[in-house]
C-alpha positions, 0 to 999 in steps of 0.5 A, a space after each residue: 544522563 544520556 537516554 538512548 531511547 529518548 534520543 532515538 524518539 527525538 531523532 526519528 521526529 526530525 524532518 529529514 529522518 522522516 523523509 528518508 524513512 518514507 522514501 525507503 518504505 516506498 522503495 521497499 514496496 516497489 514504487 518507482 519515480 522521482 522520490 523528491 517530487 513524490 515526497 513533496 506531493 505527499 507532504 502537501 496532500 491533505 485530502 484523498 484524491 479519490 473521495 476527497 475526505 480528510 485523512 484521519 488516524 484510522 483512515 490515513 494517507 496511502 501511496 497508490 501505485 501500480 504493482 505491475 509497473 511500480 509507477 506512482 498514481 496518487 495519494 489516497 485514503 486507506 479505504 480507497 486504497 484498500 478498496 473496502 467498499 469495492 466489489 470483488 476484483 478480477 485480474 484481467 490476465 488471469 480471469 480469477 477473482 481475488 488472485 493476481 500475479 505479482 512478481 512471479 507469485 500468485 497472490 490471493 487478496 480479499 478485503 472483508 469488513 476492513 480486514 485484509 486476507 493476503 496469501 501468496 502461492 507458487 502456482 495458480 492451482 494452489 491459490 484457487 484451491 485456497 480461495 475456494 476453500 475459504 
């Protein structure tokens, strides 16, 4: 008997399907570049390029790229990519802690103890009001 659920599980494990899904995810997130070359780097990377730790289930591989230009930077572990142990970030253009201008929206983003609080707003005033209320 044909089991669609089991078939899809096997289908999604095929290397070409995994590759296609990963590249689609990168495109959706705004990554720009030669996806074939970047995918090969992704496959062959076993350690974080920032802290040199091995990837684990909880500290997995992340694609680091510029949210302004979309260009690929490196493969990092989740902790380095999210910046859980970094001080508060300041966007140089806005001069506001934890608020960035991304694709025409003002985004408040703060990581506390591994939890990410992220909200987007139409105006800078709304983002500042939210941040200051928190």
